N, C-alpha and C positions, 0 to 999 in steps of 0.2 A: 179281606186278605188275599194272598196272591190265587189260592183257588177260585175265589168268587169272580175276581178280575180274568183268570182265565177262561172260566166258564162262560163270562159274558163275550169275550173275544171269539170262543168257539161258536156260540152261537150267532154274533154277526157275521162271521164268516159264511156258516149253514145258510142265512139268509139271502146274504151277497150271491153265494152260488144258486141257490133257487131262483132268486131273479133272474140271473143270467140264463137258468134253462128255462124259464117262460119266456124271456125276451127271443131266445135261439126259437123255441117252438114257434112262437107268434111268426117269426121272421119266414120261418121254412114253411109255415102252413099258408101265408100270405104269397110266397112266390110260387109254391105250388097251384095255387090259385089262378094266379096271374098267367103261369104256363097254360093252363087250361083255356084261359080267355084269349090268349095270343094264337092259341092253336086253331081255332076257328077263323083266323085270318090269316092261315097259311103259315105263321111266324111258329118259332121254338123258344123253348126257355134259353137258348144261347144268346139270344138277341138281348132277354131280359138282363141277364148276366152282364153282358157286355155293357149296356146303358148304365146298368148299377156301378159298375167297376170305373168307367168315364166319370161319371158324376161323382163319385168317390177323392178321384184324383184331381178332378178339376177344383172342387170343393177345398181339399187340402192345399193345392196351389194357391189359391185364393184366400187362404185364411188370415193373411197378413193385412189384405186390403180390404176385409169386412169384420167389424166389430163382433158380429153375430156367429160370426164362423169359430165354433170351438169343438173339441173332442166329439160331444153330443151330437152337434149340428151335422158334421161330418158322418158320424156313426147313421145317424137317422136319414139323411139322404141316400147314403149307399143302399137303404133297404125300400125307401119311400120313392126312388126312382122306377121300380118294378110297379109300382101303381099308375103310372101315367097314363097308361091307355084303359084303366079298368072301366071306363064308361063303354068302352066298345061292348059290353056285355048286352046293353040296351039296344044295339042297332042290329036290325034282321040279318040274318043269315044271306038272304038275297041280295042285301046291296054290300055288305061286308066282304062277301065271298065272290060279288060280280067279276067274271073276266073280263068284260070289255070296258068300254068309258062310261062314266058315271054321267047320269043328267044332272043338270043344275041342283033339282030336288034332291034327289040322291046324296048328292055332294052335301049338301046342306044338313041331311039327315046325318052324314058321317060326321059332319061339324059338331054335333050334339054330344058327341061323347065325351068331350070336355065338360060341358055342363052336368050331363048324367053322373059322370065320375065324383065331381065336386059334391053334387048335391047328396050322392050316397056317403059321403065322408062327414059331410055338415051332419046329416042324419044320425050317423052312428054318435057324433058328438053329443047331440041335443037327446037323442034316447037315453044314453048310457052315463049323460052328464060328465062325459070325459073333456078336460081340458088339459090337453100335452103336446106337445112339440111335434111328436108324429102324425096325430091326425089333422093339425092346423097345416103342416107343410103336404100331407098329403093331399089336401083339398085344394089347396095353391098350386100343386104340382098338376094335378089332375086338369083344373080349370085353364091355367096357362101355359100349357107348354105348347102351344101352338099360336101365341103371341109373339109379334115381332118388333124389334127395339125401333123400327120406322115407323109404328103402327099399322103395320098393313096385315096382321094377322086376326086371328078369330080365338074366342067368340066376342071380345069387347072391343077389341082395336085398341089394348092399351101399349103405350110406347115407353122405351127407355125403362127408368126406376120405377114407371107404376107398375111393371111386371115384377112379380116376386124373385126375390134372388133365387129361390130354390128352383123356380120354373124356369129361370133364363139358363141355368146350369144343366137342368135334365133337357131341355130344348137343344142345346149343343151338343149335348153326350147322344140323344137320339138321333140328330141330324148326321152327325159323325157317322154313327153305325150303318145307316141307311145310306148314306155316299160309300162309305168302303166297303159295304158287302154285295157280291153278286148275287142277282135275282134275275128270274127268268126273260124278264124286259129290259135288262140291264146290266152293263158290266161295272165290276168294281171300280172305285175310283183310288187312285195311290193317295197316301198321305197328304203329300203336298198340296194336291189339286184338291182335296176336300176340307183342308185349311183354307186355302184361297178362298173357295166358296163360301164358305163360313164368316171368313173374315169379310168379305166383299158385301154381303147380306145380312 
């Protein structure tokens, strides 16, 4: 009867709200952890917030061009983008925070943050038996956000569509933020110039 249907509907609503709370809590925790990781590299949570926002905007804009992009995909990349440099926790402070020019060996060590981050995500999947979009995308973004369309990136020299879509989007978001933010060693580029650099490269 009607009371039973209303009771079921109420139960479903409570479950959905509880799941949303868990997801919000997970996202907040992940973002907090990444802010700590970024702090080692003299970065702030603001960088992560901007990269996440840019990735979300780009994904939404590309929705019509790629069948895999739906609402859940966009919501996921908006969080996963914050994990792109998670592998930096495995890079020694002496290298990560070095003020001068890096040696070739130190630069190679920095590059390893891509595979360190991806391995961590894959390890979580295997240990906990979780197969979901979040961990899959997190691993893709961690490993491939420094790949380049022309194949000149790292760690594997992937090119074009060999690079996962999520990693391509986060790479653009991360590069745009790096170009448009002022740092002690460089001036901020205006939007038009940053856009031109990204398109050219």
